[in-house]
Steps between C-alpha positions, in 0.01 A plus 500: 500500500590132482349483145660838410816498316730809482352565166157550661649753747654665191159506326317654807772771508450589135130508535528730808746733301272513197192580730699792668597628154126531416428672835787737426389571154145587611601730785785656295229574235281676780248214508397393855501117479210466755193355328278793558748759397636457138486853366841664538489630858829370624812726527779324308747646731401244758514196268841392621407554859179288484691225300789484735248448785337223318832324438564507885147351560544234241841387614393479848218261445673302232425178705131513396608391147636172649200403721482141381481212741795272429352182603455219246175514309324230300444609133173309497323460846511730799638355825239348738399792721461266800880394488722768634769610269850532645560868570706684260584863412186718463656703218760259377771726649662278768578208299663683210867472410686822616590604164133517404408717784796744481453541128161658512632831641793560259303394186210720578704791595745492204219464238298802664813716546589444142160579377510836682736619237219453244277710723755782497550484125142643431427666835333848478674598828866389514547597856752731684865427446671361803198289592430136449253562211670790363840314465343185380596533129850642561644282769484129616475596867126560505439163326735329755303665779172395380623157422625458859211648668249287291690187589505613872115536490465153365729360770287651757181369359653141490629544844148552641382215271756275679387613836148429410587160363669414830162538686248403245451137629457565863453881575252641253493827684868569464476391122232754439680761688827457296303523173332821627831654604639410162220696334553789749868514430413489116299811541795665681729399228263657245516836683880469502517432121253788437766720661788339333467648155575846634780397750860599438670221306799461735288495818257237341794286401653514847160404654479204246838373596408489863149358466568233225758270698293541813178361320706227337629378831152518657337297226784218517469495874124502510475219242754279671322545838163426341629183331625374827178571681283346212709185494473468877134525483467243219722253691274533794181489307569278202129466400418875532244403761581725796200710452271177499665276741188280538368402166156354460457134433383580145819689431721215632284256283551723184877506567535131528304448177722746338808321622358160386429631153846645493654160595308335217611755262869445617494125419683394200783667298502884461305638204715524188316789327732762631813342348626657169629309209833350591473585857545217749365470859779460761318490826189639670335536842130522599353729763131459611427791727407769245125527354655348199787246559838635382826347370853596485637370173858489365543437126793518272427871403315667801398468854118538552240555781172372347150446617322163407159613358407133428679175433586589147535882530775706667509884535838648533516754779861611471816370345874568504810419293704208626806756520311681777454187720696501814348219689202383710402447857233333700374608843187515706281804563252413774341173390596551134802363310635780273711418197700807386703535170770778528611719208743786436353822394144410553249388769478144647242252393315338777254203521296404803415144609623156385697220650782619735735222366433586135544870562844455660604252228384750225678790674815303504478387136424865391793629693724226340365588153571875554851451615614211267252526201423123557210321638563340837452129511 
């Protein structure tokens, strides 16, 4: 999710809505969408029931669309397998800005609830008046009900993902159990949505108004707790080596060689290839504890976290506008120096390693720049 913008979440939601439109069109036409039964043996009366159930299922497991590892990746060479990578979020879920996480549910739910109006416009069976499906074209209440329940299903799925993330570093059994429970709950949600189409509209809305705020609070609480637990573990195990406390001599030698290569690559001025015409470098800081050495760079038009591919090549990992910059800080996590740039309305940028004195000086200079707009001399 780190590399996903809100537009990506919107794209996934549209693709899901279009897929469900195709499924509804097939079932509404009496075609069983299963591969071995394509010859008109499905009762169109059950089209809405089946498709409502699929909406419950897909929203419950929406997290599977965001299963990327959010650790930095080199664009050219894979990390040395003998060098432990600092642990990070398994699905890219914990490190995300809150608005990215909380936007998945409403975006998915809104687009799917709106697309159901299209279903109803050509449905062979328009439902019984007074039910969610029967009232869908004549009242906004069924759409609101479906919107809230789809959003609630997404919240529940993300809640279990947060619980899984909290344990994925040290307790694999609980991680697996949380993911299994998420899929079991998704099956339960599917059954509930199958029954939803024929439920009285007022009763269904009442249920949605109860379930939705509870699911939202559960997600926010579980994610906040998971972030605290993950940060504590990362602080106690800065190199991600708890599962291998005694490395072999070859592994240690490989890590030392990697660090020596990084140090040689860090010598001299930062690569200038990333600068755009008219852009001027203000300050930068090197870190050396990633498979590829990284930098925090402040220019006249942006703030960047970049990976040094070679002495004359820089790969931009993430960037932010100067107006988003709040400041920077320097602290220790275990044996590592961590330099962190802080922003408003987006996640922090972190770099491991480097000189403690230079890290502190860089943090002070960046904070001064954010507050005054001037370079600290």
